[in-house]
C-alpha positions in Angstrom: 33.2 -34.0 45.3 31.6 -36.7 43.1 29.7 -39.9 43.5 29.7 -42.4 40.7 26.8 -44.8 40.5 26.3 -47.4 37.9 23.1 -48.7 36.4 22.6 -51.5 33.9 19.9 -50.6 31.4 18.4 -52.7 28.7 19.7 -50.5 25.9 21.5 -51.2 22.7 23.5 -47.9 22.2 27.2 -48.3 21.8 29.9 -46.0 22.9 32.0 -44.0 20.4 35.7 -44.6 20.4 37.9 -42.4 22.5 41.7 -42.4 22.2 41.4 -46.1 22.5 38.4 -48.4 22.1 36.9 -49.3 25.5 34.0 -51.4 26.6 32.3 -52.0 30.0 33.7 -55.2 31.4 32.4 -56.1 34.9 31.2 -55.0 38.3 33.0 -56.8 41.2 30.9 -57.4 44.3 31.9 -58.5 47.8 29.5 -61.0 49.3 29.3 -63.4 52.2 27.3 -65.8 50.1 28.0 -65.4 46.3 25.8 -68.3 45.4 22.7 -66.6 47.0 23.7 -63.4 45.3 23.9 -65.1 42.0 20.6 -66.8 42.5 19.0 -63.4 43.3 20.4 -61.6 40.2 19.5 -64.5 37.9 16.0 -65.1 39.4 14.7 -61.5 39.8 16.7 -59.6 37.2 17.9 -60.1 33.7 21.1 -62.1 34.5 22.2 -65.6 33.5 24.3 -68.0 35.5 27.7 -68.4 33.9 31.4 -69.3 34.7 34.2 -66.8 34.6 37.7 -68.3 35.0 36.3 -71.3 36.8 34.2 -69.3 39.2 30.4 -68.8 39.4 29.4 -65.5 37.9 26.5 -63.6 36.2 26.5 -62.6 32.6 24.1 -59.7 32.0 23.8 -57.0 29.3 27.1 -58.0 27.6 29.1 -57.6 30.7 29.9 -59.5 33.9 29.0 -59.5 37.6 32.0 -61.1 39.5 32.1 -62.0 43.2 34.6 -62.1 46.0 33.6 -64.3 49.0 34.2 -62.5 52.3 33.7 -63.6 55.8 32.0 -60.5 57.2 29.2 -58.5 55.6 30.9 -55.7 53.7 30.4 -52.1 54.5 27.4 -50.6 52.6 26.9 -47.1 53.9 26.5 -44.5 51.2 29.9 -42.8 51.7 32.0 -44.2 48.9 32.0 -43.0 45.3 30.5 -46.3 44.1 27.5 -47.7 45.9 24.7 -48.6 43.6 24.0 -50.7 40.5 20.5 -51.1 39.2 18.4 -52.5 36.3 16.6 -49.5 34.8 16.4 -47.5 38.0 17.7 -44.0 37.8 19.1 -44.1 41.3 22.6 -43.5 39.9 24.2 -40.5 41.5 27.6 -38.9 41.2 29.6 -36.0 42.6 33.0 -34.6 42.0 35.6 -32.7 43.9 34.5 -29.4 42.3 30.9 -30.4 42.6 30.8 -30.3 38.8 29.1 -33.4 37.5 29.3 -32.2 34.0 33.1 -32.0 34.2 33.1 -35.4 35.9 31.3 -36.9 33.0 33.7 -35.2 30.6 36.6 -36.9 32.4 35.2 -40.3 31.6 34.3 -39.3 28.1 37.8 -37.9 27.4 39.9 -40.6 29.0 37.8 -43.7 28.6 35.6 -43.1 25.5 32.2 -42.9 27.1 29.5 -41.3 24.9 27.7 -38.2 26.3 23.9 -38.5 26.9 22.5 -35.6 28.9 23.8 -32.6 30.6 22.2 -30.1 33.0 24.6 -27.3 33.9 22.3 -25.4 36.2 21.3 -26.0 39.8 18.1 -28.0 40.3 16.3 -29.7 43.2 13.4 -32.1 43.4 11.4 -32.0 46.6 14.3 -30.3 48.3 16.9 -32.9 47.1 19.6 -31.4 44.9 19.6 -33.1 41.5 21.5 -30.6 39.4 24.0 -29.9 37.9 23.9 -33.5 36.5 25.2 -35.5 33.6 25.0 -38.9 32.1 27.2 -40.9 29.7 26.9 -44.3 28.0 29.3 -47.2 27.5 27.8 -50.3 25.8 24.7 -51.3 27.7 25.6 -49.3 30.8 24.6 -45.7 31.7 26.6 -43.6 34.2 24.9 -40.8 36.1 26.6 -38.0 38.0 24.8 -35.8 40.6 26.1 -33.1 43.0 27.6 -34.1 46.4 24.7 -32.3 48.1 22.4 -35.0 46.7 24.1 -37.7 48.8 24.3 -35.6 51.9 20.6 -34.7 51.6 19.5 -38.3 51.3 22.0 -39.9 53.6 23.0 -37.2 56.0 23.4 -39.5 59.0 26.0 -41.5 57.1 27.9 -38.4 56.3 28.1 -37.0 59.9 31.7 -36.0 60.5 32.8 -36.9 57.0 34.3 -34.4 54.6 35.2 -36.6 51.6 34.2 -39.9 50.0 35.5 -43.2 51.4 37.2 -45.5 49.0 35.0 -47.9 47.1 37.4 -50.9 47.6 36.3 -53.4 50.2 32.7 -52.3 50.2 29.6 -54.2 49.0 30.2 -53.0 45.5 34.0 -53.2 45.3 34.6 -51.6 41.9 33.7 -51.5 38.3 35.9 -52.3 35.3 36.3 -51.0 31.8 38.1 -53.1 29.2 40.6 -52.0 26.5 42.4 -53.7 23.6 45.9 -53.1 24.9 46.4 -52.4 28.6 50.0 -51.2 28.5 49.3 -48.7 25.7 46.2 -47.5 27.5 48.1 -47.0 30.8 50.9 -45.1 29.0 48.3 -42.8 27.4 46.5 -42.2 30.7 49.7 -41.3 32.4 50.5 -38.8 29.7 47.0 -37.3 30.2 47.7 -36.9 33.9 45.6 -39.8 35.2 47.1 -41.5 38.3 47.8 -45.2 37.8 47.5 -46.9 41.2 48.8 -50.4 40.4 51.0 -52.0 37.8 49.5 -54.5 35.5 48.9 -57.8 37.1 47.1 -61.1 36.3 44.4 -62.5 38.7 41.1 -64.2 38.3 41.8 -64.8 34.6 42.3 -61.1 34.0 45.2 -58.9 33.2 44.4 -55.5 34.7 45.4 -52.4 36.6 43.6 -49.8 38.8 43.6 -46.1 38.1 42.2 -43.2 40.2 39.1 -41.7 38.7 37.7 -38.4 40.1 36.9 -38.2 43.8 38.8 -41.2 45.1 37.1 -43.7 42.7 39.3 -46.7 42.1 38.6 -48.0 38.6 39.9 -51.2 37.1 41.1 -51.3 33.5 41.0 -54.8 32.0 42.8 -56.1 28.9 40.5 -57.9 26.6 36.8 -57.3 26.2 33.9 -59.3 27.8 32.9 -62.4 25.8 29.5 -63.9 25.9 29.6 -67.4 27.5 28.4 -70.3 25.4 25.3 -70.7 27.6 24.2 -67.1 27.3 22.5 -67.5 24.0 18.9 -66.7 24.9 17.8 -63.0 24.8 17.3 -61.2 28.1 14.0 -61.9 29.8 11.7 -59.2 31.1 12.3 -58.2 34.6 10.1 -60.5 36.7 9.1 -57.8 39.3 7.6 -55.7 36.5 5.1 -58.5 35.8 3.8 -58.7 39.3 0.6 -56.7 39.9 0.7 -55.0 43.2 -2.5 -54.4 45.1 -1.1 -51.5 47.0 -1.4 -47.9 45.7 1.4 -45.7 47.0 0.5 -42.8 49.2 1.6 -40.2 46.7 -0.7 -41.8 44.1 -3.6 -42.0 46.5 -3.2 -38.3 47.3 -3.1 -37.5 43.6 -6.3 -39.5 43.1 -8.1 -37.4 45.8 -6.8 -34.2 44.1 -8.0 -35.3 40.7 -11.5 -36.1 42.0 -11.7 -32.7 43.7 -10.6 -31.0 40.5 -13.3 -32.8 38.5 -16.2 -31.8 40.8 -17.3 -28.7 38.9 -18.1 -30.8 35.8 -21.5 -32.5 35.7 -20.0 -35.0 33.1 -16.3 -35.6 33.3 -14.4 -37.8 30.8 -12.1 -39.5 33.3 -14.4 -39.6 36.3 -17.6 -40.8 34.6 -16.6 -43.0 31.7 -16.4 -46.7 32.6 -13.1 -48.4 31.8 -14.7 -51.6 30.4 -17.9 -52.3 28.4 -20.2 -55.2 28.7 -18.7 -56.8 25.5 -15.2 -56.8 27.2 -13.8 -53.9 25.1 -11.8 -51.1 26.7 -12.7 -47.4 26.6 -9.7 -45.4 25.7 -9.4 -41.6 25.8 -6.8 -40.5 23.2 -4.6 -37.6 24.4 -1.9 -37.8 21.6 -2.5 -38.9 18.0 0.1 -41.1 16.4 2.9 -39.0 14.8 2.3 -36.0 17.1 5.3 -34.5 18.9 3.2 -32.4 21.2 3.1 -34.0 24.7 -0.6 -33.5 25.6 -1.6 -34.1 29.2 -5.2 -34.3 30.4 -6.2 -31.4 32.6 -8.5 -32.7 35.3 -9.8 -29.3 36.3 -10.5 -28.3 32.7 -11.8 -31.7 31.6 -9.8 -31.6 28.5 -6.2 -32.1 27.3 -3.6 -29.4 27.0 -0.1 -29.2 25.6 2.5 -29.7 28.3 5.7 -29.8 26.3 7.0 -30.5 22.8 9.2 -33.6 22.1 12.4 -32.7 20.1 12.4 -33.5 16.5 15.3 -36.0 16.9 13.1 -38.1 19.2 10.1 -37.9 16.9 6.4 -38.2 17.2 4.5 -41.0 19.0 4.5 -44.2 16.9 1.0 -45.1 18.3 -2.0 -43.3 19.6 -1.5 -42.6 23.3 -4.0 -41.9 26.1 -5.6 -43.3 29.2 -8.3 -45.7 30.5 -11.0 -43.7 32.3 -11.9 -44.4 36.0 -8.4 -45.7 36.7 -5.5 -44.5 38.7 -2.1 -46.1 38.3 0.9 -46.4 40.7 2.2 -42.9 39.8 -1.1 -41.2 40.4 -2.0 -40.8 36.8 -4.7 -42.6 34.9 -3.6 -46.0 33.5 -1.9 -45.5 30.1 -3.3 -47.0 27.0 -1.8 -47.3 23.5 -4.3 -47.6 20.6 -3.1 -49.3 17.4 -3.9 -48.1 13.9 -3.7 -44.8 12.0 -3.8 -41.4 13.8 -6.8 -40.8 16.0 -7.8 -37.2 16.7 -6.8 -36.2 20.2 -9.7 -35.8 22.6 -11.5 -38.8 21.1 -13.0 -41.7 23.1 -12.6 -45.0 21.3 -13.3 -48.7 22.1 -10.8 -51.4 21.6 -9.9 -55.0 22.4 -6.8 -55.7 24.5 -4.0 -57.2 22.5 -1.0 -56.9 24.8 0.9 -55.0 27.5 4.0 -52.9 27.3 6.1 -53.4 30.5 7.8 -50.2 31.5 9.4 -48.4 34.4 10.3 -44.7 34.6 11.6 -42.3 37.2 8.2 -42.5 39.1 8.2 -46.3 39.2 6.0 -48.9 37.4 4.4 -47.4 34.3 3.1 -50.3 32.1 0.8 -49.5 29.2 -2.1 -51.6 27.9 -2.3 -52.1 24.1 -5.7 -52.1 22.4 -6.9 -52.3 18.9 -10.2 -50.9 17.5 -12.6 -53.6 16.3 -13.7 -54.5 12.8 -16.6 -57.0 12.5 -16.1 -57.8 16.2 -12.4 -58.6 16.0 -9.2 -56.6 16.5 -8.6 -54.6 13.3 -4.8 -54.2 13.9 -2.3 -56.9 15.1 0.5 -56.3 17.5 3.2 -57.7 15.2 6.9 -58.1 16.0 7.6 -55.0 13.9 5.0 -52.9 15.7 6.3 -54.1 19.1 9.9 -53.2 18.1 8.8 -49.7 17.0 6.8 -49.0 20.1 9.5 -50.4 22.5 12.3 -48.5 20.8 10.4 -45.2 21.1 9.5 -45.6 24.7 13.0 -46.5 25.6 14.3 -43.2 24.3 11.4 -40.7 24.5 12.5 -39.2 27.9 16.2 -39.2 27.1 16.2 -35.4 26.5 14.6 -34.6 29.8 16.9 -34.1 32.9 16.2 -36.4 35.9 13.9 -38.6 33.8 14.4 -42.0 32.2 12.3 -44.9 30.8 13.1 -48.6 30.8 11.2 -51.2 28.7 12.1 -54.8 29.8 9.6 -56.5 27.5 6.0 -57.4 26.9 3.1 -58.8 28.9 0.0 -60.6 27.8 -3.5 -59.3 27.1 -4.7 -61.1 30.3 -2.1 -59.1 32.3 -3.3 -55.9 30.7 -6.9 -56.7 31.7 -5.8 -57.5 35.3 -4.0 -54.1 35.5 -7.1 -52.3 34.2 -9.2 -54.1 36.9 -6.7 -53.3 39.6 -6.3 -49.6 38.7 -10.1 -49.3 38.5 -10.3 -50.8 42.0 -7.9 -48.2 43.1 -10.1 -45.5 41.6 -13.2 -46.9 43.4 -11.7 -47.8 46.8 -8.8 -45.4 47.4 -10.5 -42.0 47.0 -10.7 -41.4 50.7 -7.1 -42.3 51.4 -4.7 -39.4 51.4 -2.1 -40.0 54.2 -1.2 -43.6 53.7 -0.9 -46.1 50.9 -4.1 -47.9 49.9 -4.3 -51.7 50.0 -6.9 -53.4 47.9 -8.2 -56.8 49.0 -7.6 -59.4 46.3 
């Protein structure tokens, strides 16, 4: 069996053409209060209020969120093949009848023109939760993920009690998703020839001419004629996710535990780079330990017990080396339990070096572990930043960190935009406070008084 979950990522990759050109068109949601839902998506996420066929809607990432107003709250238990959409969160799961997510992804790639991204053909589990086999495919700005059925049952076992197959997605909180084509009749004829079950004849409703087909594992999928068009009001570029700019004063329990472990591992060393180097200097500059030199494809990680860096893995050649020097700010612990990341502008700096720099910006980022922003610093020349964070440099850095985990199963990275130098300083101060005040906390999260 298979679950299909959808996530909207801020990506610019386009799908290759299948037998007929397709695009992602919309997600249709059932809501008791569409206006409140629209307000949420346009206030907290990168959506814009717009009108579709005379009705309020959301335009986001070159596709639509459409809404049906219902009297009663729709079912939301995780028992249908479609239950999640997200902005940059790799919560997307999927499982097929043969428990073969790779074949499931291949179905969408063959019949609907999605582009393959990643495949994991072997069984895998993370903290006891099955995560493999798995696969992901791309269509426009949207990434589809498929995970084994056991993943859903392990996470939501109570909702699966007495259930042997997926419920239909229709009538639930996320009613369905839609893929658009140039010619609906030709596409349906081709799909029938390929053995795909067409559930409804073409019909026109809500300004769309469309039909539903049955995708793997009871997934009802809408095929729409005509591709999504950007509304006249949607001319501004997507804004960064607002939640990513909020600085939480709470260190998660896993990160607090990791901090305690790191401190224990550092004890044998009389002088330890991470434990004993202050994050900030009296002149306001930041101390940065460089783990990876610009251009290096080796993914060095700092070994707390050894008090030095070591190669953890090698990034594939097609991904390339780091476009900027990469490291961490000492005496900090971030929300994932690692030291707070720092990117140092300029030419390659030898790994293992400790350098001073002025804060010039903040890269906003989330990954599979959660919030993972990175402060940007520049070495000084005559008391001023020697290197500028230009638009070209920003683009190069953002593009790299959007794709640098794409080759690793169960990992992802999402870069919604940029923060200010002041926000970067605030994060250093907060993660330093975590380092100082959370070292005795191991069984609960650690809250810092602001």
